[in-house]
C-alpha positions as CSV (number, residue, x, y, z in Angstrom):
1,R,32.5,-12.6,10.6
2,E,31.6,-13.1,14.2
3,Q,29.2,-10.2,14.2
4,C,27.4,-11.7,11.2
5,E,27.1,-15.0,13.1
6,L,25.7,-13.3,16.2
7,L,23.1,-11.4,14.1
8,E,22.1,-14.7,12.4
9,I,21.5,-16.2,15.8
10,I,19.5,-13.2,16.9
11,L,17.4,-13.4,13.7
12,L,16.7,-17.1,14.3
13,F,15.7,-16.3,17.9
14,Y,13.3,-13.6,16.8
15,K,11.7,-15.8,14.2
16,D,10.1,-17.7,17.1
17,H,10.0,-15.1,19.8
18,Q,8.4,-11.6,19.8
19,F,10.3,-8.4,20.4
20,S,9.1,-6.3,23.3
21,T,8.2,-2.8,22.3
22,D,11.2,-1.4,24.2
23,R,13.5,-4.0,22.7
24,L,12.4,-3.2,19.1
25,L,12.9,0.5,19.7
26,Q,16.3,-0.1,21.3
27,T,17.3,-2.3,18.4
28,A,16.2,0.3,15.9
29,R,18.2,3.0,17.6
30,H,21.3,0.7,17.8
31,F,21.1,-0.3,14.2
32,Q,20.6,3.4,13.3
33,S,23.7,4.4,15.3
34,T,25.8,1.8,13.4
35,G,24.4,2.8,10.0
36,F,22.8,-0.6,9.7
37,G,26.3,-2.1,9.6
38,E,27.7,0.4,7.1
39,L,29.9,2.1,9.7
40,Q,32.1,-1.0,9.7
41,R,33.1,-0.2,6.1
42,S,35.6,2.5,7.1
43,R,37.3,0.4,9.7
44,T,37.8,-2.6,7.4
45,A,38.1,-1.0,4.0
46,H,41.7,-2.3,3.7
47,L,40.5,-6.0,4.0
48,P,39.5,-7.4,0.6
49,L,37.0,-9.9,2.1
50,A,35.4,-7.4,4.4
51,L,32.9,-5.8,1.9
52,P,30.7,-8.9,1.4
53,L,30.6,-9.4,5.2
54,I,29.6,-5.8,5.7
55,R,26.9,-6.1,3.1
56,H,25.7,-9.3,4.8
57,L,25.8,-7.6,8.2
58,S,23.7,-4.8,6.8
59,Y,21.2,-7.3,5.4
60,L,20.9,-9.1,8.7
61,C,20.2,-5.8,10.6
62,V,17.4,-5.0,8.1
63,L,15.9,-8.5,8.4
64,I,16.0,-8.5,12.2
65,F,14.2,-5.2,12.4
66,I,11.6,-6.3,9.9
67,E,11.1,-9.5,11.8
68,G,10.3,-7.4,14.8
69,F,7.1,-6.2,13.2
70,V,5.7,-9.8,13.2
71,L,4.3,-9.3,9.7
72,E,3.3,-12.9,9.4
73,W,0.8,-12.4,12.3
74,I,-0.5,-9.3,10.6
75,S,-1.0,-11.1,7.4
76,H,-3.1,-13.7,9.2
77,H,-5.3,-11.1,10.7
78,F,-5.5,-8.7,7.8
79,G,-9.0,-7.2,7.5
80,N,-9.9,-8.0,11.1
81,H,-9.4,-4.6,12.8
82,E,-10.4,-6.0,16.2
83,E,-7.6,-8.6,16.1
84,L,-5.1,-6.1,14.5
85,S,-5.7,-3.7,17.4
86,Q,-4.1,-6.3,19.7
87,H,-0.7,-6.0,17.9
88,F,2.0,-5.2,20.4
89,L,3.1,-2.1,18.4
90,N,-0.3,-0.7,18.2
91,D,-0.2,2.1,20.7
92,E,0.2,5.8,20.3
93,A,3.5,6.2,22.1
94,T,5.2,3.5,20.1
95,H,3.8,5.0,16.9
96,K,5.2,8.4,17.7
97,E,8.6,7.0,18.6
98,L,8.9,4.9,15.5
99,D,7.6,7.7,13.4
100,A,10.4,9.9,14.8
101,L,13.0,7.3,14.1
102,V,11.8,6.4,10.6
103,S,11.4,10.1,9.6
104,E,15.2,10.4,9.9
105,W,15.8,7.5,7.5
106,G,16.1,7.4,3.8
107,D,19.7,8.3,3.1
108,L,21.0,4.7,3.0
109,P,19.7,1.8,0.8
110,Q,19.2,-0.2,3.9
111,H,16.5,2.2,5.0
112,T,14.3,1.6,2.1
113,P,12.8,-1.8,3.2
114,L,12.3,-0.4,6.6
115,L,10.4,2.6,5.2
116,L,8.3,0.2,3.1
117,V,7.5,-2.0,6.1
118,W,6.6,1.0,8.3
119,T,4.4,2.3,5.5
120,I,2.6,-1.0,5.2
121,F,2.3,-1.4,8.9
122,K,0.8,2.1,9.3
123,F,-1.7,1.5,6.4
124,V,-2.8,-1.9,7.7
125,M,-3.1,-0.8,11.3
126,S,-5.2,2.3,10.5
127,S,-8.8,1.9,11.3
128,N,-10.1,2.5,7.8
129,M,-7.0,1.4,5.9
130,E,-6.8,4.7,4.2
131,I,-3.8,6.0,2.4
132,T,-2.7,9.2,4.2
133,E,-0.3,11.8,2.9
134,E,2.2,10.5,5.4
135,T,2.1,6.9,4.2
136,R,2.2,8.1,0.6
137,L,5.4,10.1,1.3
138,L,7.0,7.2,3.1
139,G,6.2,4.8,0.4
140,N,7.4,7.2,-2.3
141,K,10.7,7.7,-0.3
142,A,11.2,3.9,-0.3
143,L,10.4,3.6,-4.0
144,H,12.7,6.4,-4.9
145,G,15.5,4.8,-2.8
146,N,15.2,1.7,-5.0
147,V,13.7,-0.6,-2.4
148,F,13.1,-3.5,-4.8
149,G,16.6,-3.3,-6.1
150,F,17.9,-3.5,-2.5
151,L,15.6,-6.4,-1.7
152,L,16.7,-8.2,-4.9
153,S,20.3,-7.9,-3.9
154,M,19.4,-9.2,-0.4
155,L,17.8,-12.2,-1.9
156,Q,20.7,-12.8,-4.3
157,S,23.4,-12.7,-1.5
């Protein structure tokens, strides 16, 4: 329960403050190492109230990571490539590192919204907003992982 409360506070903080590139990558690696909260399941499987908390913990991890992309800012500057090029994640080294992380994802339902966000981000940030084979594969991976079912369950929780 305390972990959920801490993640809720972190989510509220990052709604008003921007991640640094290093912090976003560090957060992604940390969430990946904990299975986006799923690794708690084996430690607390004997507790009947633990599963809803683990699910909530997982949802919070996903939301915090998504918040790190500052999608609201991107939506306000959509179509203006000069403005979009100023996004803090728009550099080659960060793209390569996030690509390497995201390419390992897809096994867990929690990965699907992150795959979708990364796909959208890559599409919007490309200079000609062209669908590449890579973005098509990532998008398909998210769709095959039932991304919208996961998002619906997040909204209903």
